[in-house]
N, CA, C and O atoms as CSV, one atom per row, in Angstrom:
chain,resi,resn,atom,element,x,y,z
A,1,UNK,N,N,-16.644,-53.326,43.887
A,1,UNK,CA,C,-17.723,-52.692,43.851
A,1,UNK,C,C,-17.273,-51.404,42.841
A,1,UNK,O,O,-16.316,-50.657,43.043
A,2,UNK,N,N,-18.068,-51.352,41.882
A,2,UNK,CA,C,-17.783,-49.961,41.211
A,2,UNK,C,C,-19.065,-48.958,40.836
A,2,UNK,O,O,-20.040,-49.353,40.196
A,3,UNK,N,N,-18.946,-47.935,41.214
A,3,UNK,CA,C,-19.870,-47.025,41.104
A,3,UNK,C,C,-19.952,-45.873,39.746
A,3,UNK,O,O,-18.861,-45.596,39.249
A,4,UNK,N,N,-20.940,-45.339,39.265
A,4,UNK,CA,C,-20.928,-44.685,38.179
A,4,UNK,C,C,-20.226,-43.114,38.252
A,4,UNK,O,O,-20.651,-42.331,39.102
A,5,UNK,N,N,-19.516,-42.844,37.644
A,5,UNK,CA,C,-18.927,-41.105,38.221
A,5,UNK,C,C,-20.204,-40.178,37.146
A,5,UNK,O,O,-20.144,-39.862,35.958
A,6,UNK,N,N,-21.160,-39.982,38.059
A,6,UNK,CA,C,-22.297,-39.170,37.500
A,6,UNK,C,C,-21.980,-37.788,37.412
A,6,UNK,O,O,-21.109,-37.446,38.211
A,7,UNK,N,N,-22.525,-36.702,36.521
A,7,UNK,CA,C,-22.155,-35.505,36.312
A,7,UNK,C,C,-21.663,-34.771,37.346
A,7,UNK,O,O,-20.632,-34.100,37.311
A,8,UNK,N,N,-22.659,-34.946,38.587
A,8,UNK,CA,C,-22.313,-34.342,39.704
A,8,UNK,C,C,-20.911,-34.813,40.526
A,8,UNK,O,O,-19.998,-34.137,41.001
A,9,UNK,N,N,-21.102,-36.007,40.490
A,9,UNK,CA,C,-19.490,-36.588,40.863
A,9,UNK,C,C,-18.215,-36.086,40.433
A,9,UNK,O,O,-17.252,-35.868,41.168
A,10,UNK,N,N,-18.295,-35.870,38.847
A,10,UNK,CA,C,-17.623,-35.645,38.181
A,10,UNK,C,C,-16.973,-34.180,38.246
A,10,UNK,O,O,-15.782,-33.950,38.035
A,11,UNK,N,N,-18.074,-33.105,38.614
A,11,UNK,CA,C,-17.912,-31.691,38.937
A,11,UNK,C,C,-17.401,-31.490,40.036
A,11,UNK,O,O,-16.829,-30.401,40.088
A,12,UNK,N,N,-17.344,-32.343,41.353
A,12,UNK,CA,C,-17.266,-32.123,42.379
A,12,UNK,C,C,-15.684,-32.949,42.400
A,12,UNK,O,O,-14.959,-32.705,43.365
A,13,UNK,N,N,-15.293,-33.699,41.566
A,13,UNK,CA,C,-14.137,-34.382,41.592
A,13,UNK,C,C,-13.074,-33.293,40.855
A,13,UNK,O,O,-11.942,-33.245,41.334
A,14,UNK,N,N,-13.470,-32.206,39.435
A,14,UNK,CA,C,-12.396,-31.438,39.123
A,14,UNK,C,C,-12.535,-30.499,39.912
A,14,UNK,O,O,-11.501,-29.921,40.246
A,15,UNK,N,N,-13.589,-30.115,40.368
A,15,UNK,CA,C,-13.744,-28.693,41.620
A,15,UNK,C,C,-12.288,-29.068,42.507
A,15,UNK,O,O,-11.292,-28.364,42.336
A,16,UNK,N,N,-12.269,-30.148,43.389
A,16,UNK,CA,C,-11.215,-30.658,43.869
A,16,UNK,C,C,-10.184,-30.312,43.616
A,16,UNK,O,O,-9.493,-29.503,44.235
A,17,UNK,N,N,-9.860,-31.086,42.334
A,17,UNK,CA,C,-8.565,-31.043,41.808
A,17,UNK,C,C,-7.867,-29.625,41.377
A,17,UNK,O,O,-6.672,-29.341,41.466
A,18,UNK,N,N,-8.892,-28.850,40.907
A,18,UNK,CA,C,-8.723,-27.390,40.690
A,18,UNK,C,C,-8.218,-26.792,42.008
A,18,UNK,O,O,-7.000,-26.703,42.168
A,19,UNK,N,N,-9.052,-26.379,42.955
A,19,UNK,CA,C,-8.564,-25.995,44.171
A,19,UNK,C,C,-7.822,-26.287,45.010
A,19,UNK,O,O,-7.474,-25.536,45.921
A,20,UNK,N,N,-7.387,-27.641,44.809
A,20,UNK,CA,C,-6.383,-28.548,45.279
A,20,UNK,C,C,-5.224,-27.935,44.601
A,20,UNK,O,O,-4.468,-27.228,45.266
A,21,UNK,N,N,-4.993,-28.147,43.262
A,21,UNK,CA,C,-3.778,-27.746,42.218
A,21,UNK,C,C,-3.465,-26.275,42.798
A,21,UNK,O,O,-2.438,-25.965,43.403
A,22,UNK,N,N,-4.538,-25.439,42.499
A,22,UNK,CA,C,-4.115,-23.961,42.892
A,22,UNK,C,C,-3.814,-23.883,44.099
A,22,UNK,O,O,-3.003,-22.959,44.171
A,23,UNK,N,N,-3.997,-24.332,45.158
A,23,UNK,CA,C,-3.493,-24.018,46.597
A,23,UNK,C,C,-1.784,-25.356,46.708
A,23,UNK,O,O,-0.840,-25.421,47.494
A,24,UNK,N,N,-2.039,-25.871,45.923
A,24,UNK,CA,C,-0.421,-26.841,46.012
A,24,UNK,C,C,0.411,-25.450,45.270
A,24,UNK,O,O,1.228,-24.817,45.939
A,25,UNK,N,N,0.172,-25.162,44.170
A,25,UNK,CA,C,0.857,-24.209,43.364
A,25,UNK,C,C,1.269,-22.974,44.026
A,25,UNK,O,O,2.331,-22.382,43.832
A,26,UNK,N,N,0.166,-22.580,44.965
A,26,UNK,CA,C,0.379,-21.207,45.799
A,26,UNK,C,C,1.230,-21.936,46.739
A,26,UNK,O,O,2.412,-21.648,46.553
A,27,UNK,N,N,1.061,-22.715,47.614
A,27,UNK,CA,C,1.974,-22.982,48.427
A,27,UNK,C,C,3.479,-23.113,48.188
A,27,UNK,O,O,4.365,-22.534,48.816
A,28,UNK,N,N,3.630,-24.046,47.086
A,28,UNK,CA,C,4.962,-24.568,46.587
A,28,UNK,C,C,5.794,-23.334,45.995
A,28,UNK,O,O,6.991,-23.165,46.228
A,29,UNK,N,N,4.976,-22.461,45.171
A,29,UNK,CA,C,5.781,-21.412,44.305
A,29,UNK,C,C,5.522,-20.232,45.498
A,29,UNK,O,O,6.543,-19.545,45.511
A,30,UNK,N,N,4.805,-19.857,46.245
A,30,UNK,CA,C,4.811,-19.062,46.902
A,30,UNK,C,C,5.312,-18.973,48.613
A,30,UNK,O,O,5.355,-17.946,49.290
A,31,UNK,N,N,5.565,-19.986,48.929
A,31,UNK,CA,C,6.339,-20.444,49.977
A,31,UNK,C,C,6.957,-19.263,50.718
A,31,UNK,O,O,6.708,-18.859,51.853
A,32,UNK,N,N,7.875,-18.776,49.754
A,32,UNK,CA,C,9.013,-17.595,50.402
A,32,UNK,C,C,8.123,-16.645,51.041
A,32,UNK,O,O,8.338,-16.204,52.170
A,33,UNK,N,N,6.961,-16.276,50.208
A,33,UNK,CA,C,6.185,-15.168,50.281
A,33,UNK,C,C,5.504,-15.189,51.302
A,33,UNK,O,O,5.603,-14.363,52.209
A,34,UNK,N,N,4.406,-16.533,51.266
A,34,UNK,CA,C,3.507,-16.590,52.319
A,34,UNK,C,C,4.142,-16.920,53.739
A,34,UNK,O,O,3.456,-16.789,54.753
A,35,UNK,N,N,5.364,-17.317,53.792
A,35,UNK,CA,C,5.888,-17.800,55.249
A,35,UNK,C,C,5.930,-16.552,55.983
A,35,UNK,O,O,5.307,-16.615,57.043
A,36,UNK,N,N,6.534,-15.318,55.714
A,36,UNK,CA,C,6.772,-14.283,56.539
A,36,UNK,C,C,5.225,-13.950,56.808
A,36,UNK,O,O,4.910,-13.358,57.840
A,37,UNK,N,N,4.264,-14.341,55.860
A,37,UNK,CA,C,2.779,-13.328,55.925
A,37,UNK,C,C,1.895,-13.950,57.041
A,37,UNK,O,O,1.257,-13.363,57.915
A,38,UNK,N,N,2.025,-15.407,56.777
A,38,UNK,CA,C,1.460,-16.359,57.715
A,38,UNK,C,C,1.885,-16.604,59.046
A,38,UNK,O,O,1.290,-17.065,60.020
A,39,UNK,N,N,3.438,-16.057,58.822
A,39,UNK,CA,C,4.239,-16.929,60.139
A,39,UNK,C,C,4.360,-18.539,60.169
A,39,UNK,O,O,4.653,-19.138,61.203
A,40,UNK,N,N,4.126,-19.137,59.027
A,40,UNK,CA,C,4.344,-20.608,58.769
A,40,UNK,C,C,5.760,-21.041,58.096
A,40,UNK,O,O,6.249,-20.557,57.075
A,41,UNK,N,N,6.254,-21.981,58.846
A,41,UNK,CA,C,7.486,-22.622,57.861
A,41,UNK,C,C,7.600,-22.567,56.413
A,41,UNK,O,O,6.861,-23.321,55.780
A,42,UNK,N,N,8.390,-21.811,55.782
A,42,UNK,CA,C,8.181,-22.304,54.480
A,42,UNK,C,C,8.398,-23.401,54.025
A,42,UNK,O,O,7.857,-23.756,52.978
A,43,UNK,N,N,9.085,-24.044,54.580
A,43,UNK,CA,C,9.356,-25.661,54.177
A,43,UNK,C,C,7.947,-26.456,54.146
A,43,UNK,O,O,7.524,-27.178,53.243
A,44,UNK,N,N,7.278,-26.097,55.495
A,44,UNK,CA,C,6.100,-26.766,55.802
A,44,UNK,C,C,4.776,-26.548,54.468
A,44,UNK,O,O,3.920,-27.357,54.109
A,45,UNK,N,N,5.067,-25.046,53.942
A,45,UNK,CA,C,4.261,-24.693,52.923
A,45,UNK,C,C,4.453,-25.382,51.659
A,45,UNK,O,O,3.509,-25.881,51.047
A,46,UNK,N,N,5.805,-25.424,51.206
A,46,UNK,CA,C,6.661,-26.000,50.209
A,46,UNK,C,C,6.051,-27.458,50.136
A,46,UNK,O,O,5.324,-27.769,49.192
A,47,UNK,N,N,6.310,-28.198,50.983
A,47,UNK,CA,C,6.064,-29.752,51.077
A,47,UNK,C,C,4.775,-29.775,50.882
A,47,UNK,O,O,4.449,-30.220,49.782
A,48,UNK,N,N,3.570,-29.308,51.873
A,48,UNK,CA,C,2.310,-29.534,51.874
A,48,UNK,C,C,1.875,-29.435,50.179
A,48,UNK,O,O,1.402,-30.329,49.478
A,49,UNK,N,N,2.153,-28.284,49.877
A,49,UNK,CA,C,1.968,-28.118,47.997
A,49,UNK,C,C,2.462,-28.945,47.642
A,49,UNK,O,O,1.625,-29.711,47.164
A,50,UNK,N,N,3.630,-29.406,47.546
A,50,UNK,CA,C,4.145,-30.766,46.492
A,50,UNK,C,C,3.151,-31.689,46.823
A,50,UNK,O,O,2.457,-32.035,45.867
A,51,UNK,N,N,2.887,-32.182,47.895
A,51,UNK,CA,C,2.198,-33.300,48.448
A,51,UNK,C,C,0.869,-33.193,47.384
A,51,UNK,O,O,0.647,-34.158,46.653
A,52,UNK,N,N,0.297,-32.406,47.341
A,52,UNK,CA,C,-0.972,-32.277,46.813
A,52,UNK,C,C,-0.853,-32.451,45.225
A,52,UNK,O,O,-1.934,-32.821,44.768
A,53,UNK,N,N,-0.087,-32.330,44.469
A,53,UNK,CA,C,0.362,-32.104,43.291
A,53,UNK,C,C,-0.156,-33.813,42.940
A,53,UNK,O,O,-1.195,-33.783,42.282
A,54,UNK,N,N,0.288,-35.147,43.203
A,54,UNK,CA,C,-0.196,-36.361,42.987
A,54,UNK,C,C,-1.495,-36.420,43.206
A,54,UNK,O,O,-2.142,-36.817,42.237
A,55,UNK,N,N,-2.116,-36.148,44.195
A,55,UNK,CA,C,-3.386,-36.142,44.451
A,55,UNK,C,C,-4.319,-35.857,43.305
A,55,UNK,O,O,-5.169,-36.585,42.793
A,56,UNK,N,N,-3.813,-34.141,42.915
A,56,UNK,CA,C,-4.506,-33.857,41.893
A,56,UNK,C,C,-4.764,-34.504,40.758
A,56,UNK,O,O,-5.843,-34.563,40.166
A,57,UNK,N,N,-3.517,-35.097,40.405
A,57,UNK,CA,C,-3.625,-35.773,39.076
A,57,UNK,C,C,-4.550,-37.032,39.393
A,57,UNK,O,O,-5.392,-37.336,38.547
A,58,UNK,N,N,-4.446,-37.763,40.531
A,58,UNK,CA,C,-5.295,-38.857,40.780
A,58,UNK,C,C,-6.913,-38.267,40.553
A,58,UNK,O,O,-7.784,-39.103,40.313
A,59,UNK,N,N,-7.155,-37.307,40.607
A,59,UNK,CA,C,-8.465,-36.717,40.963
A,59,UNK,C,C,-9.119,-36.458,39.406
A,59,UNK,O,O,-10.298,-36.620,39.094
A,60,UNK,N,N,-8.087,-36.040,38.586
A,60,UNK,CA,C,-8.064,-35.566,37.245
A,60,UNK,C,C,-8.587,-36.851,36.664
A,60,UNK,O,O,-9.679,-36.961,36.107
A,61,UNK,N,N,-7.472,-38.073,36.894
A,61,UNK,CA,C,-7.715,-39.500,35.895
A,61,UNK,C,C,-9.402,-40.072,36.391
A,61,UNK,O,O,-10.302,-40.598,35.736
A,62,UNK,N,N,-9.298,-39.698,37.761
A,62,UNK,CA,C,-10.586,-40.508,38.205
A,62,UNK,C,C,-12.040,-39.838,37.567
A,62,UNK,O,O,-13.070,-40.403,37.198
A,63,UNK,N,N,-11.717,-38.596,37.597
A,63,UNK,CA,C,-12.731,-37.428,36.982
A,63,UNK,C,C,-13.163,-38.239,35.420
A,63,UNK,O,O,-14.290,-38.323,34.930
A,64,UNK,N,N,-12.030,-38.706,34.939
A,64,UNK,CA,C,-12.197,-39.073,33.526
A,64,UNK,C,C,-12.926,-40.288,33.069
A,64,UNK,O,O,-13.236,-40.608,31.921
A,65,UNK,N,N,-13.218,-41.136,34.634
A,65,UNK,CA,C,-13.697,-42.709,34.018
A,65,UNK,C,C,-14.757,-42.321,34.193
A,65,UNK,O,O,-15.171,-41.316,34.770
A,66,UNK,N,N,-15.456,-43.470,33.470
A,66,UNK,CA,C,-17.191,-43.720,33.583
A,66,UNK,C,C,-17.486,-44.419,34.885
A,66,UNK,O,O,-18.465,-44.059,35.539
A,67,UNK,N,N,-16.751,-45.337,35.281
A,67,UNK,CA,C,-16.955,-45.936,36.520
A,67,UNK,C,C,-15.672,-45.948,37.589
A,67,UNK,O,O,-14.578,-45.844,37.035
A,68,UNK,N,N,-15.656,-46.036,38.732
A,68,UNK,CA,C,-14.574,-45.997,39.934
A,68,UNK,C,C,-14.891,-46.755,40.695
A,68,UNK,O,O,-16.098,-46.858,40.910
A,69,UNK,N,N,-14.134,-47.440,41.284
A,69,UNK,CA,C,-14.279,-48.800,42.634
A,69,UNK,C,C,-14.768,-47.593,43.738
A,69,UNK,O,O,-14.242,-46.481,43.705
A,70,UNK,N,N,-15.599,-47.863,44.502
A,70,UNK,CA,C,-16.373,-47.633,45.557
A,70,UNK,C,C,-15.136,-47.371,46.663
A,70,UNK,O,O,-15.082,-46.492,47.523
A,71,UNK,N,N,-14.161,-48.421,46.359
A,71,UNK,CA,C,-12.907,-48.168,47.798
A,71,UNK,C,C,-12.309,-46.988,47.081
A,71,UNK,O,O,-12.262,-46.035,47.859
A,72,UNK,N,N,-11.865,-46.713,45.971
A,72,UNK,CA,C,-10.856,-45.745,45.579
A,72,UNK,C,C,-11.586,-44.314,46.224
A,72,UNK,O,O,-10.957,-43.560,46.966
A,73,UNK,N,N,-13.062,-44.063,45.801
A,73,UNK,CA,C,-13.662,-42.982,46.424
A,73,UNK,C,C,-13.479,-43.078,47.998
A,73,UNK,O,O,-13.118,-42.071,48.607
A,74,UNK,N,N,-13.677,-44.052,48.547
A,74,UNK,CA,C,-13.574,-43.647,49.821
A,74,UNK,C,C,-12.343,-43.609,50.595
A,74,UNK,O,O,-12.173,-43.277,51.768
A,75,UNK,N,N,-11.491,-44.024,49.687
A,75,UNK,CA,C,-9.840,-43.704,49.994
A,75,UNK,C,C,-9.465,-41.947,50.060
A,75,UNK,O,O,-8.789,-41.257,50.822
A,76,UNK,N,N,-10.319,-41.663,48.797
A,76,UNK,CA,C,-9.904,-40.329,48.386
A,76,UNK,C,C,-10.947,-39.651,49.581
A,76,UNK,O,O,-10.423,-38.570,49.852
A,77,UNK,N,N,-12.039,-39.789,50.312
A,77,UNK,CA,C,-12.500,-39.395,51.142
A,77,UNK,C,C,-11.585,-39.255,52.448
A,77,UNK,O,O,-11.406,-38.148,52.956
A,78,UNK,N,N,-11.102,-40.236,52.891
A,78,UNK,CA,C,-10.124,-40.746,53.828
A,78,UNK,C,C,-9.214,-39.770,53.594
A,78,UNK,O,O,-9.125,-39.016,54.563
A,79,UNK,N,N,-8.401,-39.445,52.561
A,79,UNK,CA,C,-7.451,-38.772,52.469
A,79,UNK,C,C,-7.752,-37.329,52.667
A,79,UNK,O,O,-6.970,-36.632,53.313
A,80,UNK,N,N,-8.933,-36.798,52.104
A,80,UNK,CA,C,-9.201,-35.511,52.195
A,80,UNK,C,C,-9.709,-35.424,54.006
A,80,UNK,O,O,-9.545,-34.307,54.496
A,81,UNK,N,N,-10.129,-36.212,54.697
A,81,UNK,CA,C,-10.792,-36.166,56.023
A,81,UNK,C,C,-9.302,-36.260,56.928
A,81,UNK,O,O,-9.317,-35.735,58.041
A,82,UNK,N,N,-8.260,-36.802,56.543
A,82,UNK,CA,C,-7.075,-37.030,57.137
A,82,UNK,C,C,-6.330,-35.224,56.729
A,82,UNK,O,O,-5.773,-34.506,57.559
A,83,UNK,N,N,-6.472,-35.014,55.809
A,83,UNK,CA,C,-5.628,-33.694,55.786
A,83,UNK,C,C,-6.354,-32.624,56.588
A,83,UNK,O,O,-5.711,-31.688,57.063
A,84,UNK,N,N,-7.581,-32.720,56.745
A,84,UNK,CA,C,-8.309,-31.731,58.040
A,84,UNK,C,C,-7.944,-31.982,58.911
A,84,UNK,O,O,-7.275,-31.061,59.380
A,85,UNK,N,N,-8.007,-33.136,59.745
A,85,UNK,CA,C,-7.319,-33.645,60.552
A,85,UNK,C,C,-6.065,-33.002,60.735
A,85,UNK,O,O,-5.981,-32.065,61.529
A,86,UNK,N,N,-5.055,-33.410,60.072
A,86,UNK,CA,C,-4.046,-32.861,60.451
A,86,UNK,C,C,-3.555,-31.295,60.531
A,86,UNK,O,O,-2.689,-30.829,61.271
A,87,UNK,N,N,-4.539,-30.468,59.334
A,87,UNK,CA,C,-4.429,-29.392,59.828
A,87,UNK,C,C,-4.745,-28.612,61.030
A,87,UNK,O,O,-4.142,-27.612,61.420
A,88,UNK,N,N,-5.736,-29.170,61.562
A,88,UNK,CA,C,-6.432,-28.541,62.889
A,88,UNK,C,C,-5.270,-29.571,63.949
A,88,UNK,O,O,-4.969,-29.161,65.070
A,89,UNK,N,N,-4.927,-30.393,63.613
A,89,UNK,CA,C,-3.679,-31.016,64.547
A,89,UNK,C,C,-2.610,-30.427,64.697
A,89,UNK,O,O,-2.098,-30.399,65.816
A,90,UNK,N,N,-1.999,-29.800,63.595
A,90,UNK,CA,C,-0.574,-28.946,63.303
A,90,UNK,C,C,-1.177,-27.618,64.147
A,90,UNK,O,O,-0.357,-27.245,64.986
A,91,UNK,N,N,-2.218,-26.942,64.133
A,91,UNK,CA,C,-2.476,-25.674,65.054
A,91,UNK,C,C,-2.464,-26.001,66.552
A,91,UNK,O,O,-1.954,-25.309,67.433
A,92,UNK,N,N,-3.138,-27.225,66.706
A,92,UNK,CA,C,-3.214,-27.180,67.934
A,92,UNK,C,C,-1.789,-28.254,68.686
A,92,UNK,O,O,-2.009,-28.582,69.852
A,93,UNK,N,N,-0.783,-28.634,68.233
A,93,UNK,CA,C,0.293,-29.183,68.252
A,93,UNK,C,C,1.408,-28.134,69.035
A,93,UNK,O,O,2.243,-28.367,69.910
A,94,UNK,N,N,1.083,-27.039,68.412
A,94,UNK,CA,C,2.180,-26.222,69.114
A,94,UNK,C,C,3.637,-26.005,68.498
A,94,UNK,O,O,4.513,-25.235,68.892
A,95,UNK,N,N,3.658,-27.001,67.293
A,95,UNK,CA,C,4.738,-26.946,66.391
A,95,UNK,C,C,5.198,-25.914,65.608
A,95,UNK,O,O,6.327,-25.670,65.185
A,96,UNK,N,N,3.797,-25.158,65.441
A,96,UNK,CA,C,3.965,-23.898,64.437
A,96,UNK,C,C,3.319,-22.847,65.304
A,96,UNK,O,O,2.711,-23.397,66.223
A,97,UNK,N,N,3.227,-21.450,65.347
A,97,UNK,CA,C,2.774,-20.579,65.827
A,97,UNK,C,C,2.529,-19.521,64.274
A,97,UNK,O,O,3.324,-18.696,63.823
A,98,UNK,N,N,1.279,-19.876,63.769
A,98,UNK,CA,C,1.152,-19.168,63.133
A,98,UNK,C,C,0.445,-17.676,63.455
A,98,UNK,O,O,0.081,-17.689,64.631
A,99,UNK,N,N,0.153,-16.493,62.859
A,99,UNK,CA,C,-0.229,-15.462,63.275
A,99,UNK,C,C,-1.732,-15.473,63.127
A,99,UNK,O,O,-2.175,-16.561,62.762
A,100,UNK,N,N,-2.697,-14.431,63.343
A,100,UNK,CA,C,-3.963,-14.646,62.695
A,100,UNK,C,C,-4.547,-15.280,61.462
A,100,UNK,O,O,-5.423,-16.129,61.298
A,101,UNK,N,N,-3.568,-14.405,60.429
A,101,UNK,CA,C,-3.607,-14.887,59.331
A,101,UNK,C,C,-3.172,-15.981,59.015
A,101,UNK,O,O,-3.798,-16.537,58.113
A,102,UNK,N,N,-2.180,-16.593,59.495
A,102,UNK,CA,C,-1.726,-18.015,59.322
A,102,UNK,C,C,-2.847,-18.911,59.508
A,102,UNK,O,O,-3.146,-19.758,58.667
A,103,UNK,N,N,-3.600,-18.704,60.814
A,103,UNK,CA,C,-4.534,-19.513,61.538
A,103,UNK,C,C,-5.588,-19.629,60.497
A,103,UNK,O,O,-6.066,-20.722,60.193
A,104,UNK,N,N,-5.979,-18.432,59.911
A,104,UNK,CA,C,-7.276,-18.153,59.425
A,104,UNK,C,C,-6.899,-18.971,57.968
A,104,UNK,O,O,-7.805,-19.701,57.565
A,105,UNK,N,N,-5.682,-18.923,57.154
A,105,UNK,CA,C,-5.312,-19.987,56.137
A,105,UNK,C,C,-5.409,-21.373,56.340
A,105,UNK,O,O,-5.809,-22.027,55.377
A,106,UNK,N,N,-5.102,-22.029,57.486
A,106,UNK,CA,C,-4.861,-23.455,57.791
A,106,UNK,C,C,-6.258,-23.554,58.108
A,106,UNK,O,O,-6.693,-24.515,57.473
A,107,UNK,N,N,-7.164,-23.024,58.783
A,107,UNK,CA,C,-8.334,-23.285,59.161
A,107,UNK,C,C,-9.318,-23.268,57.924
A,107,UNK,O,O,-10.107,-24.211,57.847
A,108,UNK,N,N,-9.354,-22.213,56.872
A,108,UNK,CA,C,-9.897,-21.796,55.802
A,108,UNK,C,C,-9.569,-22.951,54.738
A,108,UNK,O,O,-10.460,-23.389,54.011
A,109,UNK,N,N,-8.473,-23.344,54.689
A,109,UNK,CA,C,-8.027,-24.421,53.597
A,109,UNK,C,C,-8.527,-26.016,54.214
A,109,UNK,O,O,-8.789,-26.983,53.498
A,110,UNK,N,N,-8.566,-25.988,55.464
A,110,UNK,CA,C,-8.787,-27.537,56.004
A,110,UNK,C,C,-10.461,-27.737,55.664
A,110,UNK,O,O,-10.859,-28.802,55.192
A,111,UNK,N,N,-11.652,-26.288,56.032
A,111,UNK,CA,C,-12.959,-26.265,56.049
A,111,UNK,C,C,-13.248,-26.541,54.700
A,111,UNK,O,O,-14.280,-27.186,54.512
A,112,UNK,N,N,-12.442,-26.138,53.497
A,112,UNK,CA,C,-12.546,-26.113,52.432
A,112,UNK,C,C,-12.628,-27.714,51.886
A,112,UNK,O,O,-13.534,-28.235,51.236
A,113,UNK,N,N,-11.659,-28.172,52.263
A,113,UNK,CA,C,-11.216,-29.749,51.953
A,113,UNK,C,C,-12.358,-30.605,52.577
A,113,UNK,O,O,-12.760,-31.614,51.998
A,114,UNK,N,N,-12.965,-30.116,53.971
A,114,UNK,CA,C,-13.775,-31.022,54.519
A,114,UNK,C,C,-15.093,-30.796,53.528
A,114,UNK,O,O,-15.809,-31.773,53.307
A,115,UNK,N,N,-15.399,-29.567,52.960
A,115,UNK,CA,C,-16.526,-29.619,51.983
A,115,UNK,C,C,-16.547,-30.519,51.007
A,115,UNK,O,O,-17.610,-31.078,50.735
A,116,UNK,N,N,-15.132,-30.870,50.173
A,116,UNK,CA,C,-14.768,-31.534,49.148
A,116,UNK,C,C,-15.379,-32.976,49.600
A,116,UNK,O,O,-16.220,-33.644,48.998
A,117,UNK,N,N,-14.633,-33.308,50.995
A,117,UNK,CA,C,-15.154,-34.807,51.597
A,117,UNK,C,C,-16.548,-34.997,51.758
A,117,UNK,O,O,-17.022,-36.133,51.793
A,118,UNK,N,N,-17.250,-33.967,51.862
A,118,UNK,CA,C,-18.832,-34.120,52.121
A,118,UNK,C,C,-19.471,-34.152,51.033
A,118,UNK,O,O,-20.571,-34.702,51.073
A,119,UNK,N,N,-19.041,-33.632,49.840
A,119,UNK,CA,C,-19.489,-33.616,48.616
A,119,UNK,C,C,-19.342,-34.526,48.030
A,119,UNK,O,O,-20.287,-34.872,47.321
A,120,UNK,N,N,-17.980,-35.440,48.032
A,120,UNK,CA,C,-17.808,-36.785,47.481
A,120,UNK,C,C,-18.322,-37.510,48.025
A,120,UNK,O,O,-18.427,-38.521,47.331
A,121,UNK,N,N,-19.064,-37.701,49.606
A,121,UNK,CA,C,-19.643,-38.484,50.276
A,121,UNK,C,C,-20.914,-38.685,49.508
A,121,UNK,O,O,-21.361,-39.793,49.213
A,122,UNK,N,N,-21.454,-37.554,49.210
A,122,UNK,CA,C,-23.248,-37.103,48.674
A,122,UNK,C,C,-23.000,-37.853,47.087
A,122,UNK,O,O,-23.969,-38.423,46.586
A,123,UNK,N,N,-21.682,-37.826,46.337
A,123,UNK,CA,C,-21.608,-38.013,45.225
A,123,UNK,C,C,-21.603,-39.521,45.108
A,123,UNK,O,O,-21.930,-40.013,44.028
A,124,UNK,N,N,-21.225,-40.384,46.231
A,124,UNK,CA,C,-21.100,-42.022,46.314
A,124,UNK,C,C,-22.608,-42.192,46.537
A,124,UNK,O,O,-23.255,-42.870,45.740
A,125,UNK,N,N,-23.184,-41.612,47.574
A,125,UNK,CA,C,-24.568,-42.031,47.339
A,125,UNK,C,C,-25.489,-41.540,46.713
A,125,UNK,O,O,-26.589,-42.031,46.964
A,126,UNK,N,N,-25.451,-40.586,45.833
A,126,UNK,CA,C,-26.146,-40.565,44.732
A,126,UNK,C,C,-25.796,-41.338,43.276
A,126,UNK,O,O,-26.533,-41.581,42.321
A,127,UNK,N,N,-24.335,-41.629,43.506
A,127,UNK,CA,C,-24.194,-42.675,42.394
A,127,UNK,C,C,-24.738,-44.129,42.600
A,127,UNK,O,O,-24.914,-45.016,41.765
A,128,UNK,N,N,-24.951,-44.121,43.942
A,128,UNK,CA,C,-25.695,-45.664,44.358
A,128,UNK,C,C,-27.166,-45.707,44.152
A,128,UNK,O,O,-27.740,-46.708,43.722
A,129,UNK,N,N,-27.837,-44.455,44.510
A,129,UNK,CA,C,-29.106,-44.303,44.195
A,129,UNK,C,C,-29.074,-44.190,42.666
A,129,UNK,O,O,-30.229,-44.460,42.337
A,130,UNK,N,N,-28.545,-44.000,41.836
A,130,UNK,CA,C,-29.022,-44.089,40.566
A,130,UNK,C,C,-28.809,-45.302,40.058
A,130,UNK,O,O,-29.457,-45.663,39.076
A,131,UNK,N,N,-27.516,-46.428,40.865
A,131,UNK,CA,C,-27.481,-47.681,40.173
A,131,UNK,C,C,-28.640,-48.558,40.518
A,131,UNK,O,O,-28.963,-49.592,39.934
A,132,UNK,N,N,-29.405,-47.830,41.871
A,132,UNK,CA,C,-30.082,-48.709,42.263
A,132,UNK,C,C,-31.750,-48.438,41.414
A,132,UNK,O,O,-32.648,-49.280,41.415
A,133,UNK,N,N,-31.806,-47.480,40.945
A,133,UNK,CA,C,-33.109,-47.554,40.200
A,133,UNK,C,C,-32.750,-47.833,38.541
A,133,UNK,O,O,-33.701,-48.009,37.779
A,134,UNK,N,N,-31.561,-47.862,38.092
A,134,UNK,CA,C,-31.247,-48.342,37.164
A,134,UNK,C,C,-31.564,-49.901,36.365
A,134,UNK,O,O,-31.041,-50.157,35.280
């Protein structure tokens, strides 16, 4: 089943791509500087940032389409949800021992991702409502 990429949906996808891209580049390029500041491993920051880049590319491609598979959008929401769960799981696991600023960094980005997942879910519901009235 395809859904229409409404202006709201497109804006959410572009915002997610912009913020995720900026965060990814910051973590990749800034890992050596951020690591001692946050007390998070530089390798973790670098690879987490690198993982975001293909995700960002996918968001940009999808945002440019007129329609998108509902399953693809559910997958994007699931990826965002897994990022949130993974972020909190990392903090709770004891694998890393960030300082207060590092904890705030991980929690802040996880909460931002959770907001995007929710907005994307709202976008699916709105697109379905538009299709039902058309």
